[in-house]
C-alpha positions as CSV (number, residue, x, y, z in Angstrom):
1,M,-55.6,10.7,8.7
2,K,-59.1,12.1,7.8
3,K,-57.5,14.1,5.2
4,L,-56.4,10.7,3.5
5,A,-59.7,9.2,3.8
6,I,-61.4,11.7,2.0
7,A,-58.6,12.3,-0.8
8,A,-58.7,8.4,-1.2
9,T,-62.6,8.3,-1.9
10,A,-62.6,10.9,-4.1
11,L,-59.9,9.3,-6.1
12,A,-62.0,6.1,-6.1
13,F,-65.0,7.7,-8.4
14,T,-64.9,7.0,-11.7
15,A,-65.5,9.3,-14.9
16,T,-69.3,7.8,-14.4
17,G,-69.3,9.0,-11.0
18,A,-69.8,5.3,-9.5
19,L,-67.7,4.3,-6.7
20,A,-65.2,1.6,-7.4
21,Q,-64.2,0.1,-4.0
22,E,-61.5,-2.5,-5.0
23,L,-58.2,-3.2,-4.8
24,N,-56.4,-6.3,-5.6
25,I,-52.8,-6.8,-4.3
26,Y,-50.5,-9.5,-5.4
27,N,-48.3,-10.1,-2.4
28,W,-45.7,-12.5,-0.5
29,G,-47.5,-15.0,1.2
30,N,-48.1,-14.5,5.0
31,Y,-46.4,-10.9,4.7
32,T,-49.4,-8.3,5.0
33,N,-50.7,-7.3,8.5
34,P,-54.5,-7.9,8.3
35,K,-54.7,-4.8,10.8
36,L,-53.3,-2.6,8.2
37,I,-55.6,-3.9,5.5
38,E,-58.9,-3.4,7.8
39,K,-57.6,0.4,8.7
40,F,-57.1,1.0,4.9
41,E,-60.4,-0.3,4.0
42,A,-62.3,1.6,7.2
43,E,-60.6,5.1,6.1
44,T,-61.1,4.7,2.4
45,G,-64.1,2.5,1.8
46,I,-61.6,0.7,-0.6
47,K,-62.1,-3.0,-0.4
48,V,-59.0,-5.3,-0.3
49,T,-58.5,-8.6,-1.9
50,I,-55.2,-10.3,-1.1
51,T,-53.4,-13.1,-3.3
52,D,-50.3,-14.9,-2.3
53,Y,-47.1,-15.9,-4.2
54,D,-43.8,-17.5,-2.7
55,S,-40.9,-16.0,-4.9
56,N,-40.1,-13.2,-7.4
57,D,-39.8,-15.3,-10.4
58,T,-43.5,-17.1,-9.8
59,A,-45.1,-13.3,-9.5
60,L,-43.0,-12.3,-12.3
61,A,-44.2,-15.0,-14.4
62,K,-47.9,-14.6,-13.5
63,V,-48.2,-11.0,-14.4
64,K,-46.1,-11.6,-17.9
65,A,-48.8,-14.3,-18.7
66,G,-51.7,-11.6,-18.4
67,G,-55.2,-12.0,-17.5
68,H,-54.2,-11.4,-13.7
69,G,-56.6,-8.9,-12.6
70,F,-53.9,-7.3,-10.0
71,D,-53.4,-3.9,-9.2
72,I,-50.3,-3.8,-7.0
73,V,-47.0,-6.3,-6.7
74,V,-44.6,-6.2,-4.1
75,P,-41.0,-7.2,-5.9
76,S,-37.6,-7.3,-4.1
77,A,-35.2,-4.6,-5.1
78,S,-33.1,-6.7,-7.8
79,Y,-36.3,-7.6,-9.9
80,V,-37.6,-3.6,-9.9
81,P,-35.5,-2.6,-12.7
82,I,-36.8,-6.3,-14.5
83,W,-40.6,-5.0,-13.8
84,V,-40.1,-1.5,-14.9
85,G,-37.9,-2.7,-18.1
86,E,-40.7,-5.2,-18.9
87,G,-43.2,-2.0,-19.1
88,L,-44.9,-3.6,-16.1
89,L,-45.1,-1.1,-13.7
90,A,-46.9,2.3,-13.8
91,E,-45.0,5.6,-13.0
92,T,-46.8,6.5,-10.4
93,R,-44.5,9.0,-9.0
94,P,-44.4,8.2,-5.2
95,D,-42.1,11.2,-5.0
96,Q,-45.0,13.6,-5.3
97,M,-47.4,11.9,-2.9
98,E,-48.1,13.8,0.6
99,N,-46.7,11.2,2.9
100,F,-43.3,10.5,0.5
101,K,-41.7,13.0,3.0
102,N,-41.6,10.2,5.5
103,V,-39.1,8.1,3.6
104,D,-36.2,7.5,5.2
105,P,-33.7,9.5,2.9
106,V,-31.3,6.2,2.6
107,W,-34.2,4.5,0.6
108,V,-35.1,7.4,-1.8
109,N,-32.2,7.4,-4.2
110,V,-31.8,3.7,-4.7
111,D,-30.1,2.0,-7.6
112,W,-33.4,0.0,-8.9
113,D,-35.8,3.1,-8.6
114,P,-33.8,6.6,-8.5
115,G,-35.9,9.1,-6.8
116,R,-38.8,6.6,-6.2
117,K,-40.9,7.2,-9.3
118,Y,-42.6,3.6,-9.4
119,T,-42.4,2.0,-5.6
120,V,-42.7,2.6,-2.1
121,P,-40.6,0.7,0.8
122,W,-42.6,-2.2,1.8
123,Q,-40.1,-4.1,4.4
124,W,-36.4,-4.4,4.0
125,G,-34.2,-7.3,5.8
126,T,-31.8,-10.1,5.4
127,T,-31.6,-13.7,4.6
128,G,-29.3,-16.0,6.4
129,V,-29.7,-19.4,7.9
130,V,-32.4,-20.4,10.9
131,V,-31.4,-23.2,13.5
132,N,-33.1,-25.0,16.6
133,T,-30.2,-25.0,19.0
134,K,-32.0,-27.8,20.6
135,Y,-30.8,-29.9,17.9
136,Y,-27.5,-27.9,17.0
137,D,-25.0,-26.5,19.0
138,G,-22.2,-25.5,16.8
139,D,-21.7,-22.2,14.7
140,I,-24.9,-20.7,13.2
141,D,-23.2,-17.9,11.2
142,T,-22.6,-19.8,8.3
143,S,-23.9,-20.9,5.3
144,A,-22.4,-24.4,5.7
145,I,-25.9,-25.0,7.7
146,F,-27.4,-26.0,4.3
147,M,-24.6,-26.2,1.9
148,D,-22.5,-29.0,3.8
149,P,-24.8,-29.7,6.7
150,P,-23.8,-31.0,10.0
151,D,-25.1,-34.7,10.3
152,E,-27.6,-34.0,13.3
153,L,-29.5,-32.0,10.9
154,K,-29.6,-33.4,8.0
155,G,-33.0,-34.2,6.9
156,K,-34.5,-31.7,8.6
157,I,-33.8,-28.8,6.6
158,N,-35.8,-26.5,4.6
159,V,-34.7,-23.6,1.8
160,V,-36.9,-20.9,0.7
161,P,-37.6,-21.3,-3.1
162,E,-36.5,-17.7,-3.8
163,M,-33.5,-18.0,-6.4
164,G,-32.1,-14.9,-5.9
165,D,-31.2,-15.4,-2.1
166,V,-30.3,-19.0,-2.4
167,M,-27.8,-18.4,-5.4
168,G,-26.3,-15.1,-3.7
169,L,-26.0,-17.2,-0.5
170,A,-24.3,-20.3,-2.4
171,I,-21.8,-18.1,-4.5
172,M,-20.6,-16.1,-1.2
173,Y,-19.9,-19.6,0.3
174,Y,-17.4,-20.7,-2.4
175,G,-15.8,-17.0,-2.1
176,G,-17.6,-15.3,-5.1
177,K,-19.6,-12.2,-5.5
178,P,-23.3,-11.8,-6.7
179,C,-24.0,-11.8,-10.1
180,T,-20.6,-13.2,-10.9
181,D,-20.5,-14.9,-14.3
182,D,-17.5,-17.1,-13.5
183,K,-18.3,-20.4,-15.1
184,E,-15.7,-22.5,-13.0
185,L,-17.2,-20.8,-9.8
186,L,-20.8,-21.1,-10.7
187,K,-20.0,-25.0,-11.6
188,K,-18.8,-25.3,-7.9
189,V,-22.1,-23.6,-7.2
190,R,-24.3,-25.9,-9.1
191,D,-22.4,-29.1,-7.9
192,G,-22.3,-28.1,-4.2
193,L,-26.3,-27.4,-4.4
194,V,-27.3,-30.2,-6.2
195,A,-25.2,-32.7,-3.9
196,A,-26.3,-30.4,-0.6
197,K,-30.2,-31.0,-1.6
198,Q,-30.0,-34.5,-0.9
199,H,-29.9,-33.4,2.8
200,W,-32.9,-31.3,2.8
201,L,-36.2,-32.1,3.5
202,G,-37.8,-29.2,1.6
203,M,-37.8,-26.1,-0.4
204,D,-41.2,-24.5,0.7
205,Y,-42.2,-20.8,1.2
206,G,-44.7,-21.2,4.3
207,N,-42.6,-22.7,7.1
208,I,-43.3,-20.9,10.5
209,E,-45.4,-23.1,12.2
210,K,-43.2,-26.2,10.4
211,F,-40.5,-24.7,12.7
212,A,-41.9,-23.5,15.6
213,K,-43.6,-26.9,16.1
214,E,-39.9,-28.8,15.4
215,D,-40.7,-30.5,12.4
216,L,-37.9,-28.6,10.3
217,W,-34.8,-27.8,12.4
218,A,-32.4,-25.7,9.9
219,G,-32.3,-24.2,6.8
220,V,-32.2,-20.7,4.9
221,N,-34.7,-18.3,5.8
222,W,-35.5,-14.5,5.9
223,N,-34.9,-12.5,9.5
224,G,-38.2,-11.5,10.0
225,S,-40.1,-14.8,9.3
226,T,-37.2,-16.6,12.0
227,F,-38.2,-13.8,14.1
228,R,-41.5,-15.1,14.5
229,M,-40.7,-18.3,14.5
230,R,-38.7,-17.7,17.7
231,L,-41.4,-16.0,19.3
232,Q,-43.1,-19.4,19.0
233,N,-40.2,-21.3,20.1
234,E,-37.3,-20.0,22.2
235,N,-34.7,-22.6,20.6
236,I,-34.7,-21.4,17.2
237,K,-31.7,-18.7,16.3
238,Y,-31.1,-16.5,13.0
239,G,-27.8,-17.0,11.7
240,Y,-25.6,-14.3,9.5
241,P,-23.3,-16.5,7.4
242,K,-19.9,-15.2,7.8
243,E,-19.2,-16.2,4.3
244,G,-21.8,-13.3,3.2
245,Y,-25.5,-13.0,3.4
246,V,-28.3,-11.0,1.7
247,V,-29.7,-7.8,2.4
248,W,-32.8,-6.9,0.5
249,M,-35.6,-4.5,0.1
250,D,-39.0,-5.3,-1.0
251,S,-41.2,-2.3,-2.5
252,V,-44.8,-1.7,-3.5
253,G,-45.4,-1.0,-7.2
254,V,-48.7,-0.8,-9.3
255,L,-49.0,-2.6,-12.1
256,K,-49.5,-0.7,-15.5
257,D,-52.7,-2.4,-16.3
258,A,-54.3,-2.2,-13.2
259,Q,-57.9,-1.6,-12.8
260,N,-57.6,0.4,-9.8
261,M,-55.0,2.9,-10.7
262,D,-56.5,5.6,-8.0
263,E,-57.1,3.1,-5.4
264,A,-53.4,1.7,-5.8
265,K,-51.9,5.2,-5.8
266,A,-53.8,5.8,-2.5
267,F,-52.3,2.7,-1.1
268,Q,-49.0,3.5,-1.8
269,N,-49.5,7.0,0.0
270,F,-51.4,5.3,3.0
271,I,-48.3,2.9,3.6
272,M,-45.8,5.8,4.0
273,D,-47.5,7.1,6.8
274,P,-45.4,6.1,10.1
275,E,-48.1,4.5,12.1
276,N,-49.1,2.5,9.0
277,A,-45.5,1.5,8.0
278,A,-45.8,0.2,11.7
279,L,-48.5,-2.1,11.4
280,I,-46.6,-3.8,8.8
281,S,-43.4,-4.2,10.8
282,E,-45.5,-5.2,13.5
283,F,-46.8,-8.5,11.7
284,A,-43.9,-9.6,9.5
285,R,-41.0,-8.5,11.9
286,Y,-38.9,-6.3,9.4
287,A,-37.7,-2.9,9.3
288,N,-39.9,-0.7,6.8
289,G,-37.7,2.4,6.0
290,I,-40.3,5.0,7.0
291,T,-39.1,7.7,9.2
292,G,-40.8,7.6,12.5
293,S,-42.4,4.4,12.2
294,E,-39.9,3.1,14.8
295,A,-42.0,5.1,17.9
296,F,-44.9,2.6,17.0
297,M,-43.1,-0.6,16.9
298,P,-43.1,-3.6,19.3
299,E,-40.2,-3.0,21.9
300,D,-38.7,-6.3,21.1
301,M,-37.9,-5.2,17.8
302,K,-35.2,-2.9,19.2
303,T,-32.9,-5.5,20.4
304,A,-33.8,-9.0,18.6
305,R,-31.0,-10.7,16.7
306,E,-33.0,-10.8,13.8
307,I,-33.3,-7.2,13.3
308,Q,-29.9,-6.1,15.2
309,I,-27.0,-7.4,13.0
310,P,-24.1,-8.5,15.0
311,A,-21.5,-5.7,14.8
312,E,-18.7,-8.1,13.8
313,L,-20.9,-9.6,10.8
314,K,-22.2,-5.9,9.7
315,D,-19.9,-5.9,7.0
316,K,-20.9,-9.1,5.5
317,G,-23.8,-8.6,4.0
318,V,-24.6,-8.0,0.6
319,F,-27.4,-6.2,-1.3
320,I,-28.0,-8.1,-4.4
321,P,-27.9,-6.0,-7.8
322,T,-29.9,-6.7,-10.6
323,C,-28.1,-9.4,-12.7
324,A,-27.0,-9.1,-16.6
325,P,-29.9,-10.9,-18.3
326,E,-27.3,-13.5,-19.7
327,T,-26.0,-14.0,-16.3
328,Q,-29.6,-14.2,-14.9
329,A,-30.1,-16.9,-17.2
330,L,-26.9,-18.8,-16.2
331,Y,-28.2,-18.9,-12.7
332,T,-32.0,-19.7,-13.9
333,R,-30.4,-23.0,-15.3
334,I,-28.8,-23.8,-12.1
335,W,-31.9,-23.1,-10.4
336,T,-33.7,-25.6,-12.8
337,D,-31.3,-28.3,-12.0
338,L,-32.0,-27.9,-8.4
339,Q,-35.5,-28.6,-8.8
340,K,-35.1,-31.8,-10.6
């Protein structure tokens, strides 16, 4: 790690010889381990500022608008090709960085960034449902929890505001496949979501404490976030919808107009170190895609249902692809109706 500190510090010098000690990260809220940032700052002398967002669309719109001041962003897999296609990400060539050797081969030649020329793994997981079993003792492995809620859960449901995940779950609930452009099926999805929404309490992002304190009882949520809820309230369980659930990966990319390009590259290399990747997972409770990190992660992640998918449901997980622009436009229209 001393080599990394020296290299990153060397990178941090500008052409004038002044030390640039800043890095501005734009990431999902409550998703970055403070210990990770403290360690990076201590080893490199680079001061990190983190700004939160609550959805892929929020992040994309903010950066496209310009004047953002960010260096790093953490988009989900289905959005990376959009960022690249829009010319928003720099080709930083993580595949040529020292720590790239630690990336699990499964996550190297990925569809959204073949060979990893733009991004490095941050975390990966699933999107399913969360239920407080104190208030509901029925089947939790179904998207009916939010699409056709049982009476005892109505009015206590929260659905995360991430269009790709919610649309994916709803489409699979009605027997379709993500990125479908079947108009008849999408009308069912639209009508089903709008009808279901009357039984939801909200569509909020930051809800770990609300579930732990039992202000919320059920909804659509991510596995790691649900894991963190359960650590505060043992009645909370994570469900994998048998109709189909979403598998995803978030990756760290550097913005093409980053003001601190070398510092951002140093951060990409830093998080591909197994011990540092483990810090990411320790906090947010998702797997990370870095070989060897398991040795440094909490023991309870090895047996948790939120991480270890039940054998009978493993084949129900679907990695959401990047939809065609015209299909994405249809989904956005449905999403807009849902927000009304």
